[in-house]
Backbone bond lengths (Angstrom), bond angles and torsions (degrees), N, CA, C in turn:
res aa  C-N    CA-C-N  psi(-1)  N-CA   C-N-CA  omega(-1)  CA-C   N-CA-C  phi
1 M - - - 1.438 - - 1.561 107.71 -
2 V 1.204 123.89 -41.94 1.382 127.02 178.53 1.534 109.02 -60.68
3 G 1.287 111.35 -48.55 1.493 120.69 -176.84 1.520 113.23 -60.57
4 N 1.329 113.60 -43.25 1.473 118.97 171.42 1.504 114.72 -60.12
5 K 1.335 116.86 -45.85 1.419 118.22 177.91 1.512 115.92 -59.69
6 F 1.359 112.95 -39.76 1.521 117.32 171.76 1.383 117.11 -61.90
7 L 1.430 116.30 -43.38 1.475 118.01 178.15 1.455 116.41 -67.42
8 T 1.363 116.56 -29.80 1.446 121.55 176.39 1.517 109.97 -72.92
9 L 1.328 120.34 -42.80 1.391 125.80 171.88 1.472 114.35 -49.12
10 L 1.310 112.90 -52.98 1.465 124.93 -170.56 1.617 102.32 -68.97
11 S 1.244 119.01 -46.66 1.530 119.22 176.65 1.369 109.43 -56.96
12 N 1.365 121.95 -46.31 1.492 123.73 -177.45 1.461 112.38 -64.43
13 M 1.336 115.52 -34.69 1.588 113.72 177.34 1.552 110.12 -68.38
14 F 1.192 120.92 -34.35 1.500 124.43 178.63 1.508 114.19 -74.14
15 T 1.398 118.13 -40.51 1.440 121.21 -170.11 1.550 104.41 -100.32
16 N 1.282 126.38 -3.96 1.464 126.19 178.99 1.539 111.01 57.88
17 L 1.348 110.39 32.74 1.567 116.43 170.90 1.518 109.57 -106.56
18 N 1.312 114.82 173.88 1.450 120.41 -176.77 1.481 107.40 -129.99
19 L 1.390 118.17 57.27 1.359 121.17 -175.35 1.650 109.36 -84.47
20 T 1.241 117.80 152.76 1.433 118.54 -176.65 1.605 111.78 -95.48
21 D 1.294 112.70 -24.70 1.520 119.37 173.80 1.432 115.95 -150.49
22 M 1.330 118.11 86.56 1.437 123.82 -179.99 1.532 116.89 -57.27
23 E 1.304 113.28 -34.51 1.407 122.20 -176.75 1.602 113.49 -77.25
24 T 1.224 120.61 1.19 1.443 122.21 179.35 1.479 108.31 -59.26
25 C 1.307 118.95 142.09 1.538 120.23 -171.47 1.626 103.98 -88.19
26 Y 1.257 120.84 -21.76 1.490 120.22 -178.44 1.559 106.98 -83.59
27 K 1.238 110.51 119.30 1.628 120.38 -178.46 1.557 103.48 -135.58
28 G 1.245 116.75 124.01 1.476 118.13 174.85 1.686 103.83 -107.73
29 V 1.164 116.39 123.63 1.506 125.27 -178.82 1.407 107.24 -127.55
30 R 1.405 116.75 130.89 1.542 118.04 173.05 1.500 103.61 -63.61
31 R 1.388 111.85 152.90 1.457 118.65 178.60 1.561 114.61 -63.22
32 D 1.332 114.61 -37.27 1.478 119.53 -176.55 1.626 109.06 -67.40
33 V 1.347 116.22 -35.89 1.440 118.99 169.65 1.501 114.95 -62.53
34 L 1.288 113.68 -56.73 1.424 123.59 175.28 1.547 115.39 -45.09
35 E 1.323 113.36 -44.05 1.533 118.57 -175.29 1.564 106.29 -68.91
36 R 1.403 119.43 -14.64 1.554 117.80 175.48 1.399 110.74 -88.73
37 I 1.240 126.13 2.16 1.464 127.76 -175.58 1.622 112.01 -118.54
38 K 1.258 111.45 125.39 1.473 112.24 168.08 1.479 114.80 -91.24
39 I 1.258 118.03 112.16 1.388 125.39 -176.62 1.603 110.66 -79.18
40 E 1.258 115.19 125.99 1.471 117.17 -179.37 1.532 112.55 -114.27
41 E 1.270 116.98 -25.06 1.471 119.29 -171.88 1.452 109.36 -91.09
42 N 1.441 114.96 158.07 1.397 120.01 163.79 1.578 100.84 -134.72
43 R 1.273 117.05 174.50 1.483 121.36 -176.90 1.433 111.33 65.48
44 F 1.307 112.51 -138.62 1.523 119.72 -168.59 1.607 110.08 -86.75
45 G 1.285 117.89 3.72 1.604 115.29 166.22 1.463 111.59 -89.88
46 F 1.307 122.13 -13.93 1.452 124.84 -177.68 1.534 114.11 -58.25
47 E 1.437 120.77 -48.77 1.450 123.20 -178.91 1.479 111.27 -59.18
48 P 1.375 117.53 -54.17 1.542 117.50 178.98 1.491 112.51 -59.73
49 E 1.210 116.78 -40.65 1.548 121.26 -179.32 1.483 114.97 -61.84
50 I 1.426 113.98 -48.24 1.538 115.85 -179.22 1.540 107.82 -72.44
51 T 1.335 123.76 -30.23 1.328 121.26 179.89 1.458 112.07 -72.71
52 A 1.252 121.97 -40.15 1.409 125.21 173.94 1.406 114.59 -59.53
53 K 1.411 117.77 -51.21 1.398 124.96 -172.82 1.627 108.88 -70.52
54 V 1.401 117.64 -35.62 1.518 109.90 176.92 1.510 113.72 -83.34
55 S 1.277 122.09 -15.52 1.431 125.76 167.52 1.501 115.57 -66.06
56 K 1.430 114.32 -27.78 1.431 111.93 176.38 1.539 116.26 -81.84
57 L 1.314 113.21 -9.08 1.512 123.15 176.90 1.482 109.10 -78.50
58 N 1.265 115.28 163.27 1.576 122.72 178.33 1.449 105.48 -94.05
59 V 1.452 118.22 62.86 1.459 118.84 -178.20 1.597 106.97 -131.72
60 V 1.367 112.82 153.75 1.553 111.42 177.16 1.415 106.99 -81.54
61 I 1.402 113.95 142.55 1.516 120.97 179.70 1.582 102.58 -122.54
62 F 1.250 114.49 128.54 1.550 118.93 174.71 1.574 108.86 -140.78
63 E 1.285 109.92 154.60 1.485 116.23 170.19 1.361 118.14 -105.73
64 I 1.317 114.31 146.54 1.543 122.51 172.35 1.375 107.77 -119.73
65 G 1.411 115.43 126.45 1.402 128.78 -175.49 1.502 112.20 -61.40
66 S 1.336 118.38 143.85 1.435 120.59 -179.13 1.601 106.48 -135.28
67 A 1.373 119.22 138.50 1.338 123.45 -178.36 1.709 107.77 -90.51
68 T 1.176 112.99 125.55 1.624 112.72 -177.95 1.584 96.79 -138.92
69 T 1.391 105.32 159.01 1.452 118.55 167.46 1.518 108.38 -125.49
70 A 1.250 118.87 133.42 1.478 119.32 -178.10 1.520 107.76 -66.86
71 A 1.317 110.92 143.26 1.443 123.11 174.79 1.485 109.46 -82.62
72 P 1.364 116.66 146.26 1.403 117.78 -179.03 1.570 110.70 -61.63
73 T 1.294 119.92 152.42 1.408 124.97 -176.31 1.491 114.37 -49.86
74 A 1.291 118.24 -38.46 1.529 118.83 -179.85 1.516 108.98 -66.58
75 E 1.392 119.32 -29.93 1.430 115.96 -173.24 1.579 109.47 -104.77
76 G 1.325 121.61 -6.54 1.413 125.76 -178.18 1.561 113.23 -72.72
77 K 1.281 116.80 178.78 1.376 123.48 173.41 1.513 111.17 -65.64
78 K 1.258 116.99 153.87 1.344 126.04 -176.91 1.601 106.69 -106.43
79 I 1.314 113.49 72.45 1.404 119.36 -175.52 1.594 108.18 -95.83
80 G 1.262 119.31 133.36 1.315 126.67 -173.09 1.674 109.79 -113.57
81 W 1.393 114.16 173.35 1.413 118.49 173.42 1.509 113.15 -61.90
82 K 1.318 115.36 -36.93 1.494 115.87 175.25 1.585 115.89 -56.72
83 D 1.392 119.85 -35.22 1.330 124.28 173.79 1.510 114.61 -56.23
84 G 1.395 108.33 -49.40 1.491 118.74 176.80 1.414 114.99 -58.41
85 F 1.330 121.53 -39.09 1.473 123.76 174.93 1.603 112.06 -68.82
86 R 1.326 113.25 -35.91 1.483 113.09 177.07 1.584 107.53 -66.55
87 A 1.257 113.21 -43.37 1.534 114.23 179.82 1.552 106.25 -60.70
88 L 1.301 123.74 -40.09 1.495 127.30 -177.11 1.524 105.89 -59.53
89 W 1.454 112.62 -52.58 1.408 119.60 -177.40 1.611 112.66 -57.18
90 A 1.186 116.64 -40.00 1.413 125.00 179.00 1.594 114.37 -61.36
91 I 1.370 105.10 -42.46 1.445 111.84 178.09 1.485 110.82 -58.04
92 L 1.387 113.02 -56.04 1.493 120.71 175.54 1.598 118.19 -55.12
93 K 1.312 107.91 -46.87 1.409 108.82 173.76 1.437 126.82 -61.18
94 Y 1.367 117.81 -44.07 1.389 124.37 -178.15 1.682 111.29 -81.69
95 N 1.293 114.30 -18.66 1.417 115.59 178.03 1.505 115.72 -92.24
96 L 1.325 115.25 -29.38 1.451 122.72 -178.84 1.530 117.56 -85.16
97 R 1.402 110.52 -16.35 1.534 110.44 -179.74 1.464 114.95 -96.12
């Protein structure tokens, strides 16, 4: 949770957005907007990449809240520190170029 908050804060600083959870997997993007973006990442670089690239376009971005409950650790995703560093790298890569 702390890592997610940090990555969201860093992404918000670079994109000048005020998202509450940049790393959420659910993203709705209009087709005409998505066609203007070349997606390069998979796995944990996708969220920072798409957030950075959409923020550079002249489109309105907004969040819709979703209610979730955390899965028990045994059932949850197996996200490791390497995934966090990949997301950090993607934030820097797609916002500084």
